[in-house]
N, C-alpha and C positions, 0 to 999 in steps of 0.2 A: 821623267815619267816612265813607268814600267809599261812596255808594250811587247808584242811578240818579236819585234825587231831588236829591242834592247834586252831581251831575255838573258843572253849570254853575259851582258854587262852586270846584271844584278844577281847572277847565280853565285852561290857561296859553297860550292862543292869542295873547294880547296881547304876548307876549315874543318876542324874536328866536329864542331857543332855549328849549324848555320847562324846561331845567335852570337857566336864569338866575335870579338872586335878584330879588325884588320889593323895593321900598323898605322895607317893614315888615320883611321877612326880613333884609335887609342891616343894618338898624338894630339887630337883636338881637346881631350879632357885631362890628360895625364898631369899637366902642370897646374890644373885648376883644383885638383883634389886636395884635401887637408894634408899638411905635412905631418911627419911622425911626431908624437909627443916626446918632449925632452926627458920625461921621467918614465919609469916603468920598464917593462920588458920590450926589447926590440921587436919590430914586426917580423912575424914568421912567414907570412904570405905576401906576395906581391899584389899591389892593388889591382893590377889588371886581372888577376885570377878572381878577385872578389867581384869586380865589375862584370866579368864574363859569367860568373855564377848567377848574379842577379839578372842579367839579361837572359840567361837560360830559363830561369823561373818565369820571367815576364813573357818570353816567347812561347814556351811550352805550356804554361799554365799549370805546372805540376805543383804538388805540395812541397813544403820545405824538406820534409823527410825523404822525398823522392829524388833529391838532388844527386846526380851521379857522383861516384867516388873520385872521379878525376878532378873535381873541384875541391876547394877547402871545405872543412867540416861545416855542416849547415848552421851550427850554433855561431860560428865565426862570421859566416855570411849574413846571418840575421842581425848580429850585433852591429855590423857596419851599416846595414840597411836602416836600422832604427837610429843609429847615431847620426847618420847623414840626414835622416828625416828630421830629427829634432834640432840639429844645429843649423839648418837652413841651406845645406849643401846643394840639395836638389834644386831649390829655388834659384840659388846663385848661378849654378851651371846653366839653367834654362835661360836666364836673362843674358848671360854672356854669349851663349851660342846663338840665340835669336838675333842679337846685334851683329854677330859675325855673318850669319846667313843673309841678313838684310843687306849688309855691305857687299856681300858676294853678288847679290842681285842688282847692285848699283843703286840701292835705296839708302835713305837716311837711316842710320842705326836706331834712331828713336822714332817710333811710329807716331803718326798724327791721327790715325783712324783705326778703329777696331770693329769687330763683329761679334755679337754675343748670342749664345744659344745654350740650351741644356739638353741632356740626354738622360732618360730614366733607365736604370738597370736594376735587375732583381738582386737581392742579397741571398746569402746561404745561411746555414744553421750556425755560423760562427758568432752570430749575435751582434750587439752594438746598435747604435742609433739607426732607425729605419722608419719608413712611413709608406702610405699607399698613395700612389698617383692615380686618382680615380679616373682621369681622362684616358690614360693609357692602360689602366688595370694592371699596374705593376706595383708589387710590394718590395720596396728597396730604397734606393738613393738616387739622387740626381747629380750628374757631373756637369757643373756649370762652368763654361769656359768663355774666354774672350780671345780671339785671334786677330792678327793684323790682316790686311787685305790680301796677303799672300797665303794665308792659312797657317802661319806660324803662331804657336801658343804664346800668349802674353800673360794670362792669369787663369787660375783654375781654383774652384772651390767645390767641395763635395758636401752635400747636405741631405737631409731626409727628403724622400720623394713627395711627401705631402705638403712641403713648403712650396707655395706658388712662385712661379718664375719672377714676377716683379719684386717679391719679398726677398727671394734668394739672391737676386741681382744686386741688392743694395750693398752688402758687405763685399761682394766681388768687385763692384765698381769702385768702392772706396779703396780697396787694395790695388786696383788698376791705376787709380790716380796717384797713389803713393809711389808706385813703381815707374809710371810714365806720366809725369806732370805736364808734358807737352801734348798729350793726346787730347784732341779737341772734338772728335766726331765718333759716334758709335752707331752702327747699323743694327737693327733688331727686327724681329717679326712682330705681328700685331698683338701678341700676348703681352708685350711690354708697353702698349700704348696707354695713353692717359697721363694725367698730371701726377699721379701718386708716386711713380718711380722718379720722375724728374725732380719733384720737390724733395724727395728723400736724399738725393745726391747733390742738391744745389750747393751744399756747404763744401763740396769738393772743388768748386771753381767753375769757370765757364766752359761748357761743352754742349753739344747737341746730340740728342738721341733721335735718329731718323728711323721711322717705321717703314719697312719695305712691305707694301701691301700686295696681295694677290690681285691680279686684274679682275674687274667685275665680270661675273658670268662664267668664269673659268672654273671647271670642276676637275678633280683628280690631280695628278702630279703636275707641277708647274715649276720650271727652273727659274728662280727669281734672281734678279741682279744682286750681287754682293752676298746674298743669303746662302748661295750654294757653296761658297768658300768654306764656311764653318762646318757645313754638313760633310764636305770632303775631309776636313780635319778629323771629325769623329770617325770617318771611315778609315783614315790612316791609323789612328790610335787603336781601332778595333782589330787591326792585324795582330796585335799582341793578345794571346789567348788568356793571359791573366786578367784582362779587362772584359772578357766575355760575360762575366758576372762580377759582383762585388763580393770578394771572399774575405774581406778584412773586418776585424772586430772594431776598429777605430776609423774615424773619418780622416785622421792624419795619415794613416797608412794608405788609405784609398787614394788620397791626394798624391802621395809620394809615388805610387805606381803610375799614375797618369804622367807625372813629371818624367819618370824614367822611360816610359814609352815615347814621350816626346824627345828625350835626349837620344834615344835609339835612332829616331828619324833624322834628327839634326846632325849627328855625327856621320851618318852615312851620306847625307846630302853634302856636307862640307868636305868629305873625303873624296868626292867625285872630282877628278881633275878638270873636267870640261863643264862643270856646273857654274 
């Protein structure tokens, strides 16, 4: 955890850009990235330079064309981003690193419980699917996530903000069941209450959706058991400026940036020798 006491531990002044990977961080993902193709031209750029360029865009929130000249050409970086988005690389890396992080914490690599929530974010003039979240008065999209009880991302789905949480949760929970068939318990807030959601995911197998209610008579902010964990995860992801708004024209790209922000957190956590 970052505190004033641990400030020096988390400073990155030794790097060209604070978003660059350190050796230990790069080692966590180097062997997991796709191997070079057997045909065609050999790779001109090392994959670490590609990853560092993507992390710079994620961290700074800059446009592709504003990528500094020290990195590979933006067309090359974009090509890798879209390729790894479409071939499932980001999803696969997330699953592997989450299992590693859970083992590092002394937990079973396969979670048995999760916490679900959504976050509405405005979109920009880039276009693409969007809607209006009337409750929060935001025109844009929702980032719907499930974390484990430690706040590690298990599944994510981005959809239009006008889709209500119980409806948006159905495909997300189906995806969660496919990835983690042993998961048996999901904590949620009261927006997910009722039989509608439970009946929609009954075909996934046995599990329990537990609604964490606010205590009666309490007004204003209240730290709720379990629920605060997923809120903290959104705060962690929000440290990446690319996620300040949804700048993407497609839902697939929006989802990929969330995965990349999560990988940034996981590699740094796993690289800590005392973690």
